[in-house]
C-alpha positions as CSV (number, residue, x, y, z in Angstrom):
1,X,93.6,79.4,70.2
2,X,97.6,79.1,70.7
3,X,97.9,78.3,66.6
4,X,95.9,81.3,66.1
5,X,97.8,83.8,68.2
6,X,101.3,82.0,66.5
7,X,99.5,83.5,63.4
8,X,99.1,86.5,64.2
9,X,102.3,87.5,66.0
10,X,103.7,86.6,63.2
11,X,101.9,88.9,61.0
12,X,103.6,91.9,62.6
13,X,105.9,93.9,61.1
14,X,107.0,97.6,61.3
15,X,105.4,99.0,58.4
16,X,101.8,98.6,59.8
17,X,100.4,102.2,60.1
18,X,99.3,103.3,64.0
19,X,95.3,103.3,63.4
20,X,95.0,101.3,60.7
21,X,92.6,98.2,60.1
22,X,95.9,95.7,60.4
23,X,97.2,97.1,63.7
24,X,93.7,97.7,65.3
25,X,92.8,93.7,64.2
26,X,95.8,92.5,65.5
27,X,95.7,94.6,68.8
28,X,92.4,93.3,69.5
29,X,93.2,89.4,68.8
30,X,96.2,90.4,70.9
31,X,93.6,91.2,74.0
32,X,91.3,88.0,73.5
33,X,94.1,85.4,73.4
34,X,96.1,87.1,76.3
35,X,92.6,87.2,78.2
36,X,91.8,83.4,77.1
37,X,95.4,82.4,78.5
38,X,94.5,84.6,81.6
39,X,91.1,82.7,82.0
40,X,92.6,79.4,81.4
41,X,95.7,80.2,84.4
42,X,93.0,81.2,86.6
43,X,90.9,77.9,86.3
44,X,94.0,75.9,86.5
45,X,94.9,77.8,89.8
46,X,91.9,77.5,91.4
47,X,91.5,73.7,90.9
48,X,94.4,72.8,91.6
49,X,96.1,75.5,93.7
50,X,99.2,77.7,93.2
51,X,101.9,76.0,95.8
52,X,100.5,73.3,98.2
53,X,99.7,70.2,97.2
54,X,101.3,67.8,94.8
55,X,99.5,68.8,91.9
56,X,99.7,72.4,92.4
57,X,100.2,75.2,89.9
58,X,103.6,75.9,90.5
59,X,104.5,72.3,91.0
60,X,104.5,72.1,87.2
61,X,107.4,73.7,85.1
62,X,105.2,73.1,82.3
63,X,102.9,75.0,84.4
64,X,105.3,77.8,85.4
65,X,106.4,78.4,81.9
66,X,103.0,78.8,80.9
67,X,102.3,81.1,83.8
68,X,105.8,82.9,82.8
69,X,104.2,83.4,79.0
70,X,100.6,84.8,80.3
71,X,102.9,87.6,82.3
72,X,104.9,88.5,79.1
73,X,101.6,88.5,77.5
74,X,100.2,91.5,80.3
75,X,103.5,92.8,80.0
76,X,103.4,93.5,76.2
77,X,99.3,95.1,76.6
78,X,101.0,97.1,79.0
79,X,103.7,98.5,77.1
80,X,101.6,98.6,74.1
81,X,98.6,100.6,76.0
82,X,101.7,103.0,77.7
83,X,103.0,103.6,73.8
84,X,99.4,104.7,72.6
85,X,99.4,107.1,75.1
86,X,102.5,108.7,74.2
87,X,104.2,107.4,77.7
88,X,107.8,106.7,78.1
89,X,108.5,102.9,78.0
90,X,111.3,100.9,80.6
91,X,114.2,99.3,78.4
92,X,113.4,96.5,80.8
93,X,109.2,96.3,80.1
94,X,110.5,96.3,75.9
95,X,112.6,93.8,76.6
96,X,109.7,91.6,78.3
97,X,107.7,92.9,75.3
98,X,109.7,90.7,73.0
99,X,109.5,87.9,74.6
100,X,105.9,87.2,73.7
101,X,108.1,85.5,70.6
102,X,108.1,82.5,73.3
103,X,104.1,81.9,72.7
104,X,104.7,79.3,71.0
105,X,106.6,77.5,73.3
106,X,103.1,76.6,75.1
107,X,102.4,74.0,72.4
108,X,104.9,71.8,74.4
109,X,103.2,71.4,76.9
110,X,99.7,70.2,74.9
111,X,101.6,67.7,72.6
112,X,102.8,64.4,74.6
113,X,104.9,64.0,72.0
114,X,106.9,67.5,71.8
115,X,107.4,67.0,75.7
116,X,108.9,63.4,75.7
117,X,111.6,65.5,73.3
118,X,111.7,68.3,75.4
119,X,112.3,66.4,78.2
120,X,114.8,63.7,76.8
121,X,117.1,66.7,75.8
122,X,117.1,68.2,79.3
123,X,117.6,64.4,80.7
124,X,120.3,64.2,78.5
125,X,122.2,67.7,79.3
126,X,124.8,66.2,81.5
127,X,126.0,63.3,79.6
128,X,126.2,65.8,76.4
129,X,128.5,68.2,78.7
130,X,130.8,65.4,78.6
131,X,130.7,64.9,74.9
132,X,131.4,68.8,74.5
133,X,133.7,68.6,76.8
134,X,135.4,65.7,74.5
135,X,134.6,68.1,71.5
136,X,136.1,71.4,72.1
137,X,139.5,69.4,73.4
138,X,139.4,67.4,69.8
139,X,139.5,70.8,68.4
140,X,142.1,72.6,70.4
141,X,144.2,69.8,69.6
142,X,143.6,69.4,65.7
143,X,143.4,73.5,66.1
144,X,146.8,73.5,67.5
145,X,148.4,71.2,65.0
146,X,146.5,73.3,62.2
147,X,148.5,76.4,63.2
148,X,151.7,74.6,63.5
149,X,150.9,73.2,59.9
150,X,149.8,76.1,57.9
151,X,150.2,79.7,59.9
152,X,151.3,81.9,57.3
153,X,150.7,79.5,53.9
154,X,147.3,80.4,53.4
155,X,148.1,83.3,51.4
156,X,147.4,84.3,47.6
157,X,148.2,86.4,44.9
158,X,145.1,88.3,43.8
159,X,145.5,89.2,40.3
160,X,145.2,89.3,36.7
161,X,147.9,87.2,35.1
162,X,149.5,85.1,38.0
163,X,150.7,82.5,36.5
164,X,154.6,83.9,36.8
165,X,154.1,84.6,40.4
166,X,155.7,82.6,43.1
167,X,156.1,84.4,46.0
168,X,154.8,88.0,47.5
169,X,157.7,89.8,46.4
170,X,156.4,88.6,43.0
171,X,152.8,89.6,43.3
172,X,153.5,93.0,44.9
173,X,155.9,93.8,42.0
174,X,153.5,92.6,39.8
175,X,151.1,95.4,41.5
176,X,149.0,92.6,42.7
177,X,147.3,92.2,46.4
178,X,148.1,89.6,48.6
179,X,145.7,88.1,50.5
180,X,145.1,85.3,52.7
181,X,142.1,83.0,52.3
182,X,138.8,83.4,54.5
183,X,139.5,80.5,56.7
184,X,142.9,80.1,58.0
185,X,145.1,79.1,60.1
186,X,147.2,81.4,61.1
187,X,146.3,81.5,65.1
188,X,144.1,79.3,67.1
189,X,141.1,81.4,66.9
190,X,140.8,81.3,63.2
191,X,141.4,77.8,63.3
192,X,139.0,76.8,65.4
193,X,136.8,79.0,62.9
194,X,138.1,76.3,60.2
195,X,137.5,73.7,62.0
196,X,134.0,74.1,63.0
197,X,133.8,74.8,59.2
198,X,135.2,71.5,58.5
199,X,132.9,69.5,61.2
200,X,129.7,71.3,59.7
201,X,130.6,69.8,55.9
202,X,129.7,72.5,54.6
203,X,132.4,74.1,52.0
204,X,135.2,72.3,53.8
205,X,136.2,71.2,50.8
206,X,137.7,74.8,49.3
207,X,139.2,74.5,53.0
208,X,141.3,71.1,52.7
209,X,142.7,71.7,49.0
210,X,144.0,75.8,50.7
211,X,146.4,73.4,52.8
212,X,146.9,70.9,50.1
213,X,148.2,73.8,47.8
214,X,149.8,75.4,50.8
215,X,154.1,75.6,50.0
216,X,155.3,78.0,52.5
217,X,155.0,81.3,54.4
218,X,155.1,84.1,51.6
219,X,154.8,81.6,49.1
220,X,152.1,81.6,46.6
221,X,150.3,78.2,46.4
222,X,150.9,75.0,44.0
223,X,148.0,72.8,42.9
224,X,148.3,69.8,45.1
225,X,151.9,70.5,46.6
226,X,151.2,68.1,49.9
227,X,149.2,65.9,49.0
228,X,150.4,64.1,52.5
229,X,148.3,66.7,54.4
230,X,144.9,65.2,53.3
231,X,145.6,63.1,56.7
232,X,145.1,66.3,58.9
233,X,141.7,66.9,57.0
234,X,140.7,63.0,56.8
235,X,141.3,62.3,60.7
236,X,139.6,65.6,61.9
237,X,136.4,64.9,60.1
238,X,136.5,60.9,61.3
239,X,137.1,61.7,64.3
240,X,134.8,64.6,65.1
241,X,132.5,64.8,62.4
242,X,131.5,61.2,62.4
243,X,132.3,59.7,66.1
244,X,132.0,62.9,68.3
245,X,129.3,64.2,67.1
246,X,127.2,61.0,66.6
247,X,127.8,60.4,70.0
248,X,125.3,63.5,70.5
249,X,122.5,61.1,69.0
250,X,123.5,58.5,70.9
251,X,123.4,60.1,74.2
252,X,119.5,61.5,73.0
253,X,118.1,57.7,72.3
254,X,119.7,56.3,75.5
255,X,117.5,58.8,77.0
256,X,114.5,58.1,75.4
């Protein structure tokens, strides 16, 4: 039922006409699935008890999640009926209605493998928090270092023929544009963004070569002008991408 409910949610789209066959089908499906989930919750509460007792319904975090999603489903029906009747809907109710997209989470409590993964991630939050602090420290350190090395040096002349351009003045004299690269180290914020791209290892080569080509402030880049700058980027990749980030995997595996 959860899988079928996920399919009907995925079929929702803004272009569906109000009284079309598709809209009626999706609405009735929503009512049916909500009724099934409410019946399931009611049976659990009756058999286990609501709160008192070791096996009570609210003693399990998974049951609390299920109960919350059932409540969201009921709110969704109330909002749908109110909208059909032309009533104004409170903003809070609209937000709660959006939470129906969380219904696939009900699968977790029914799949032992998924439940184990989620419980492992939750138990790993504390050690992962320590690794996050270490990672942030390295980002800030390399960010500040990057600003000191490359501040104002990631600019270049954008024009048809820039072979004779050596600096900003030559660029502007030729009526070209003096622009900077999308990822740069002009300030700490930009540096952290550039380092994040480096850590993701997606498009990091362009940033590295921009650093190698950097000459000075208001100077046109020269290919491989500072090859020794390679040590900055390689050091960051080794420490953060390969060492710190892999510690996340180690922590999760350790808590299995």
